[in-house]
N, C-alpha and C positions, 0 to 999 in steps of 0.2 A: 787356113786351117782346113784340113781335109775332113771328109765326112766320118772316116774311121776314127780320127783323133778326137773329133767332137763327141762321139758317143762314148769314148773312153773316159772323158772328163765329166760326163753327166751323171749326177747322183740319182739313182732310181729310188722311188718310194713306193714300193708295191705292198699291197696288203690283201688279206683274205677276210671275207665277212662270213659270219655264222649267225645262228640265232642269238640276238642281243649282244654280239661281240665282234670285235675286229682283232686280227692278229697280224703282226709284221715283225721283221727282224731289222735291226739297226747295225750298221757297220761302225765300229768304234773308231776307225781311222778317219771317218767323216764327222761323226757326232761323238764327242767325248762323253764318258759315263756321267760326269757331273751334269752335262746338258740333258741327258736322258732322264736322270733322277729329278732334275728341276722341272722338266716338262711333265713327268709322271706325277709329281707332287701337286701340280696345278690342276690335275684332272681327278684327284681322289674324292672331291666333293660331288662329282658328276657320275663317276663310274668306279667300278672295282678295277684296280690296276695290278697286273701280275707280270713280274719281270723274271726272265729265265736266262740261262747262258747256253744257247744251243751249239755254240762253237767258239773257237778261239777268235777273239776280237769281234764277237757278235753278241748282241743283246736282243733277246726275244721279248716282245711287248704284247700283252693281251689286255684289251680294254673291254670289260663286260659292263653293259649299262645297268643301272639300278632298276629300270623298268622296261617296258616294251619299247622297241625302237624300230622304225622302218629302215629299209635299205638306204634310202637317201640320208636319213639321220646318221646312220653308221658311217657312210662315206663322208659326210660333213664332219663327223667326229675325228675321222682319220686325217682329214685335211687340217683341222684345227690343231691336232697333235703335231703334224708336220710343220706347220707354221710356228708353233711354240718351240719346237726343236731348233729351228733357225734362230729364233729370239734368244734362246738359252745359249746357243753356241756363240752368238755375238756377245752376250753378257760375259760368258766365260773368257773369251778372247780379250775383251776390254779389261776384265779383272786381272788377267795374267799380265797384260802389257802395262798396266798402271800400278802393279803391286809395289814396285820399288819407290815410286813417288809417294804412294800412300804411307809406306813405312817411314819414309823420310819425314813427312809432315807429322806423323804421330810421334816420332822420336823427338822432333824439334819442339812439339807442343809439350811433351812431358819433361824435357830436360832444360830448355832455355826459358821459355815464357812462363812456365808453371812456377818456377822458383821466384821470379820477380813479382808475379801476381800474388803469390803467397806472402812475400815480404811486404808488399804494399797493403794487403789486407790486414796483416798484423799491426803495421804502423797505424792504420786507420782505427783499429780497435783500441790501441794504446791512446790515441788522441781523444777518442770518445770517453774513455774511462777517466781521463784527467780533466775533462770539461766539467764545469759546474752544473748541477741539476737545478734548473730554474723552477721546477715544480715542487722541489723539496720533498720528493717521495721518500718515505722511510724504507730503507733497505735493511733487512734483518741481519745480514752478515756485517754491516758497518756498525750497527747498534751494539753487537757483541764485542767489537773491538774497542768501542768507546768506554765500556764499563769496566 
């Protein structure tokens, strides 16, 4: 791999810092919007998250801390967001690749085993109702039938 081709495949994560905030843009061809939203959601307890659409297939992210933050803390926050983006992209890809098998399992659970389980539960209830009550507890609805 040549040096030029290696730089073409490298994803850059560049950001700017300001007073209590960091700003960066995300390329949707690398990070799907669902991954960006998932990452942003995980940061809403620590900072204010603002998303914008600066261009086609671009998402602008601005994280504003809830209190004072040093430059090192802001850089650390940007790094944590970048790591969470990778985590969310992986979760998104696994979700997409396993969607069919999850649908299959859900369909099977609802259509095949659910019916037989329901039938066995109804049969069990019928057996219990027919059994004698050893404690001879008086049941009001049976007393009404007897009179």
